[in-house]
MARBA-3410 file (N, C-alpha, C, O; in Angstrom, 1 decimal):
110
-7.8,7.6,-12.4,-6.5,6.9,-12.5,-5.5,7.6,-11.5,-4.5,6.9,-11.1 ~ -5.6,8.9,-11.3,-4.7,9.5,-10.4,-4.8,8.9,-9.0,-3.7,8.9,-8.3 ~ -5.9,8.5,-8.6,-6.1,7.8,-7.3,-5.1,6.6,-7.2,-4.5,6.4,-6.1 ~ -5.0,5.9,-8.2,-4.1,4.7,-8.2,-2.7,5.1,-8.0,-1.9,4.4,-7.3 ~ -2.3,6.2,-8.6,-0.9,6.7,-8.4,-0.7,7.0,-6.9,0.3,6.7,-6.3
-1.7,7.8,-6.3,-1.5,8.1,-4.9,-1.5,6.9,-4.0,-0.7,6.8,-3.1 ~ -2.4,5.9,-4.3,-2.4,4.7,-3.6,-1.1,4.0,-3.7,-0.5,3.5,-2.7 ~ -0.5,3.9,-4.9,0.8,3.2,-5.1,1.9,3.9,-4.3,2.7,3.2,-3.6 ~ 2.0,5.2,-4.4,3.0,5.9,-3.7,2.9,5.8,-2.2,3.9,5.6,-1.5 ~ 1.7,5.9,-1.8,1.4,5.7,-0.3,1.8,4.3,0.1,2.4,4.2,1.2
1.5,3.3,-0.6,1.9,1.9,-0.3,3.4,1.8,-0.2,3.9,1.1,0.7 ~ 4.1,2.3,-1.2,5.6,2.2,-1.2,6.1,2.8,0.1,7.0,2.2,0.7 ~ 5.6,4.0,0.5,6.2,4.7,1.7,5.7,3.9,2.9,6.5,3.9,3.9 ~ 4.5,3.4,3.0,4.1,2.6,4.2,4.9,1.4,4.3,5.4,1.1,5.4 ~ 5.1,0.6,3.2,5.9,-0.6,3.3,7.3,-0.3,3.7,7.9,-1.0,4.5
7.9,0.7,3.0,9.3,1.1,3.4,9.4,1.5,4.8,10.4,1.1,5.5 ~ 8.5,2.2,5.3,8.5,2.6,6.8,8.4,1.4,7.7,9.2,1.3,8.6 ~ 7.5,0.5,7.4,7.4,-0.7,8.2,8.6,-1.6,8.1,9.0,-2.2,9.0 ~ 9.2,-1.6,6.9,10.3,-2.4,6.6,11.5,-1.9,7.4,12.3,-2.7,7.9 ~ 11.6,-0.6,7.6,12.7,-0.1,8.5,12.6,-0.6,9.9,13.6,-0.9,10.5
11.4,-0.6,10.4,11.2,-1.2,11.8,11.5,-2.7,11.8,12.0,-3.3,12.7 ~ 11.0,-3.4,10.7,11.3,-4.8,10.5,12.8,-5.1,10.6,13.3,-6.0,11.3 ~ 13.6,-4.3,9.8,15.0,-4.5,9.8,15.6,-4.3,11.2,16.5,-5.0,11.6 ~ 15.2,-3.3,11.9,15.7,-3.0,13.2,15.3,-4.1,14.2,16.2,-4.6,14.9 ~ 14.0,-4.4,14.3,13.6,-5.2,15.4,13.7,-6.7,15.0,13.8,-7.6,15.9
13.6,-7.1,13.8,13.6,-8.5,13.4,14.9,-9.0,12.8,15.2,-10.2,12.9 ~ 15.6,-8.1,12.2,16.9,-8.4,11.5,18.1,-8.0,12.3,19.2,-8.2,11.9 ~ 17.9,-7.3,13.4,19.0,-6.8,14.3,19.8,-5.7,13.7,21.0,-5.5,14.1 ~ 19.3,-4.9,12.8,20.0,-3.8,12.2,20.0,-2.6,13.2,19.3,-2.7,14.2 ~ 20.7,-1.6,12.9,20.9,-0.4,13.8,19.5,0.2,14.0,18.7,0.3,13.1
19.4,0.8,15.2,18.1,1.6,15.5,18.0,2.8,14.6,17.0,3.4,14.5 ~ 19.1,3.2,13.9,19.0,4.3,13.0,18.1,4.0,11.8,17.7,5.0,11.1 ~ 17.7,2.8,11.6,16.7,2.5,10.5,15.4,3.1,10.9,14.6,3.3,10.0 ~ 15.2,3.4,12.1,13.9,4.0,12.5,13.7,5.4,12.0,12.6,5.8,11.7 ~ 14.8,6.2,11.8,14.7,7.6,11.4,14.0,7.6,10.0,13.0,8.3,9.8
14.6,7.0,8.9,13.9,7.0,7.6,12.6,6.3,7.7,11.7,6.6,6.9 ~ 12.4,5.3,8.5,11.1,4.7,8.6,10.1,5.6,9.1,9.0,5.6,8.5 ~ 10.3,6.5,10.1,9.3,7.4,10.5,9.0,8.5,9.5,7.9,8.9,9.3 ~ 10.1,8.9,8.7,9.9,9.9,7.6,9.0,9.2,6.6,8.0,9.9,6.1 ~ 9.3,8.0,6.3,8.5,7.3,5.2,7.1,7.1,5.6,6.2,7.3,4.8
6.8,6.8,6.9,5.4,6.6,7.4,4.7,7.9,7.4,3.5,7.9,7.1 ~ 5.4,9.0,7.6,4.7,10.3,7.6,4.3,10.7,6.1,3.3,11.2,5.9 ~ 5.2,10.4,5.2,4.9,10.6,3.8,3.7,9.7,3.3,2.9,10.2,2.6 ~ 3.7,8.5,3.8,2.6,7.6,3.5,1.2,8.3,3.9,0.3,8.3,3.1 ~ 1.2,8.8,5.1,-0.1,9.4,5.6,-0.4,10.6,4.8,-1.6,10.8,4.5
0.5,11.4,4.5,0.3,12.6,3.6,-0.2,12.2,2.2,-1.2,12.8,1.8 ~ 0.4,11.3,1.6,0.0,10.9,0.3,-1.4,10.3,0.2,-2.1,10.5,-0.7 ~ -1.7,9.5,1.3,-3.1,8.9,1.2,-4.2,10.0,1.3,-5.3,9.7,0.9 ~ -3.9,11.2,1.8,-4.9,12.2,1.8,-5.1,12.8,0.5,-6.1,13.6,0.3 ~ -4.3,12.5,-0.5,-4.4,13.1,-1.9,-5.5,12.3,-2.7,-5.9,12.8,-3.7
-6.0,11.2,-2.2,-7.0,10.4,-2.9,-8.3,11.2,-3.0,-8.8,11.7,-2.0 ~ -8.9,11.2,-4.2,-10.2,11.8,-4.3,-11.3,10.8,-3.9,-11.7,9.9,-4.6 ~ -11.8,11.0,-2.7,-12.9,10.2,-2.2,-13.7,11.0,-1.2,-13.1,11.8,-0.4 ~ -15.0,10.8,-1.1,-15.8,11.6,-0.2,-15.6,11.3,1.2,-15.8,12.1,2.1 ~ -15.2,10.0,1.5,-15.0,9.5,2.9,-13.7,8.8,3.0,-13.3,8.1,2.2
-13.0,9.1,4.1,-11.7,8.6,4.4,-11.8,7.0,4.5,-10.9,6.4,4.0 ~ -12.8,6.5,5.1,-13.0,5.1,5.3,-13.0,4.3,3.9,-12.4,3.3,3.8 ~ -13.7,4.9,3.0,-13.8,4.3,1.7,-12.4,4.4,1.0,-12.0,3.4,0.3 ~ -11.7,5.5,1.1,-10.4,5.6,0.5,-9.5,4.6,1.1,-8.7,4.0,0.4 ~ -9.5,4.4,2.4,-8.6,3.5,3.1,-8.9,2.0,2.7,-8.0,1.2,2.5
-10.2,1.7,2.6,-10.6,0.4,2.2,-10.1,0.1,0.8,-9.6,-1.0,0.5 ~ -10.3,1.0,-0.1,-9.8,0.8,-1.5,-8.3,0.7,-1.6,-7.7,-0.1,-2.3 ~ -7.7,1.5,-0.7,-6.2,1.5,-0.6,-5.7,0.1,-0.3,-4.6,-0.3,-0.8 ~ -6.4,-0.6,0.5,-6.0,-2.0,0.9,-5.6,-2.9,-0.2,-4.6,-3.6,-0.2 ~ -6.4,-2.8,-1.3,-6.1,-3.7,-2.5,-4.8,-3.3,-3.1,-4.0,-4.2,-3.6
-4.6,-2.0,-3.2,-3.3,-1.5,-3.9,-2.1,-1.8,-3.0,-1.0,-2.2,-3.5 ~ -2.3,-1.7,-1.7,-1.3,-2.1,-0.7,-0.8,-3.5,-0.9,0.3,-3.8,-0.9 ~ -1.8,-4.4,-1.1,-1.5,-5.8,-1.3,-0.6,-6.0,-2.5,0.4,-6.8,-2.5 ~ -1.0,-5.5,-3.7,-0.2,-5.7,-4.9,1.2,-5.1,-4.7,2.2,-5.7,-5.1 ~ 1.3,-3.9,-4.1,2.6,-3.3,-3.9,3.4,-4.2,-2.9,4.6,-4.3,-3.1
2.8,-4.8,-1.9,3.5,-5.7,-1.0,4.1,-6.9,-1.7,5.2,-7.3,-1.4 ~ 3.4,-7.4,-2.7,3.8,-8.6,-3.4,5.0,-8.2,-4.3,5.9,-8.9,-4.5 ~ 4.9,-7.0,-4.9,6.0,-6.5,-5.8,7.2,-6.2,-4.9,8.3,-6.5,-5.3 ~ 7.0,-5.7,-3.7,8.1,-5.4,-2.8,8.8,-6.8,-2.4,10.0,-6.9,-2.4 ~ 8.0,-7.8,-2.2,8.5,-9.1,-1.9,9.5,-9.6,-3.0,10.5,-10.1,-2.7
9.0,-9.3,-4.2,9.8,-9.8,-5.4,11.1,-8.9,-5.6,12.2,-9.4,-5.8 ~ 10.9,-7.6,-5.6,12.0,-6.7,-6.0,13.0,-6.4,-4.8,14.2,-6.5,-5.0 ~ 12.5,-6.1,-3.7,13.3,-5.7,-2.5,13.9,-7.0,-1.8,15.0,-7.1,-1.5 ~ 12.9,-7.9,-1.5,13.4,-9.1,-0.7,13.8,-10.2,-1.6,14.3,-11.2,-1.1 ~ 13.6,-10.1,-2.9,14.1,-11.1,-3.9,13.5,-12.5,-3.6,14.3,-13.5,-3.7
12.2,-12.5,-3.3,11.5,-13.8,-3.1,10.5,-13.8,-4.2,9.7,-12.9,-4.4 ~ 10.4,-14.9,-4.9,9.5,-15.1,-6.0,8.1,-15.3,-5.5,7.8,-16.3,-4.8 ~ 7.1,-14.4,-5.8,5.7,-14.6,-5.4,5.1,-15.9,-6.0,5.5,-16.3,-7.1 ~ 4.3,-16.5,-5.2,3.6,-17.7,-5.6,2.4,-17.4,-6.6,2.0,-16.2,-6.6 ~ 1.9,-18.3,-7.3,0.8,-18.1,-8.2,-0.4,-17.7,-7.3,-1.2,-16.8,-7.7
-0.6,-18.3,-6.2,-1.7,-17.9,-5.3,-1.6,-16.5,-4.8,-2.6,-15.8,-4.5 ~ -0.3,-16.0,-4.7,-0.2,-14.6,-4.3,-0.8,-13.7,-5.4,-1.5,-12.7,-5.1 ~ -0.5,-14.0,-6.7,-1.0,-13.2,-7.8,-2.5,-13.3,-8.0,-3.1,-12.3,-8.3 ~ -3.0,-14.5,-7.7,-4.5,-14.6,-7.8,-5.1,-13.8,-6.7,-6.1,-13.1,-6.9 ~ -4.6,-13.8,-5.5,-5.1,-13.0,-4.4,-5.0,-11.5,-4.7,-5.9,-10.8,-4.4
-3.9,-11.1,-5.3,-3.8,-9.7,-5.7,-4.9,-9.3,-6.7,-5.4,-8.2,-6.6 ~ -5.1,-10.2,-7.7,-6.2,-9.9,-8.7,-7.5,-9.6,-8.0,-8.2,-8.7,-8.3 ~ -7.9,-10.5,-7.1,-9.2,-10.3,-6.4,-9.2,-9.0,-5.6,-10.2,-8.3,-5.6 ~ -8.1,-8.7,-5.0,-8.0,-7.5,-4.2,-8.1,-6.2,-5.0,-8.7,-5.2,-4.6 ~ -7.4,-6.2,-6.2,-7.5,-5.0,-7.0,-8.9,-4.8,-7.6,-9.4,-3.7,-7.6
-9.6,-5.9,-7.9,-11.0,-5.8,-8.3,-11.8,-5.2,-7.2,-12.7,-4.4,-7.4 ~ -11.6,-5.8,-6.0,-12.3,-5.3,-4.8,-12.1,-3.8,-4.5,-13.0,-3.0,-4.2 ~ -10.8,-3.4,-4.6,-10.5,-2.0,-4.4,-11.2,-1.1,-5.4,-11.6,0.0,-5.1 ~ -11.2,-1.5,-6.7,-11.8,-0.8,-7.7,-13.3,-0.6,-7.5,-13.9,0.4,-7.6 ~ -14.0,-1.7,-7.0,-15.4,-1.7,-6.7,-15.7,-0.7,-5.6,-16.7,0.1,-5.6
-14.9,-0.7,-4.6,-15.1,0.2,-3.4,-14.9,1.6,-3.9,-15.7,2.5,-3.5 ~ -13.9,1.9,-4.7,-13.6,3.3,-5.1,-14.6,3.8,-6.1,-15.0,5.0,-6.0 ~ -15.0,3.0,-7.0,-15.9,3.5,-8.0,-17.4,3.2,-7.7,-18.3,3.7,-8.4 ~ -17.7,2.4,-6.7,-19.0,2.1,-6.4,-20.0,3.2,-6.2,-21.1,3.2,-6.7 ~ -19.6,4.3,-5.5,-20.5,5.4,-5.4,-20.9,6.1,-6.7,-22.0,6.6,-6.8
-20.0,6.0,-7.7,-20.3,6.6,-9.0,-21.4,5.7,-9.7,-22.3,6.3,-10.3 ~ -21.3,4.4,-9.5,-22.3,3.5,-10.2,-23.6,3.6,-9.4,-24.7,3.6,-10.1 ~ -23.6,3.8,-8.1,-24.8,3.9,-7.3,-25.6,5.2,-7.7,-26.8,5.2,-7.6 ~ -24.9,6.2,-8.0,-25.5,7.5,-8.3,-26.2,7.5,-9.7,-27.0,8.4,-10.0 ~ -25.8,6.6,-10.5,-26.3,6.6,-11.9,-27.8,6.1,-12.0,-28.4,6.1,-13.0
END
């Protein structure tokens, strides 16, 4: 369960960092948005290393599912856009996939 916390925190910082660049380059905000964006992206990378996984590639693949759910929550909370039913169905599939990737080695070893 701790892995999901690390994934969630990493996703928040990755999305926030990318959002800073989005605001600067797509919304015409000040270039000063880049400073917290870079800090946020650095924290994202640091947090993702906290995940308990034998291989980085497997951790990153599993992270993708959590990133997707966090992105849809970001859409709703920060951008104030109501996610579609299809968004939530896609999220459900991704979380199941992320769980299979993360826990698969444990099942294979049994």
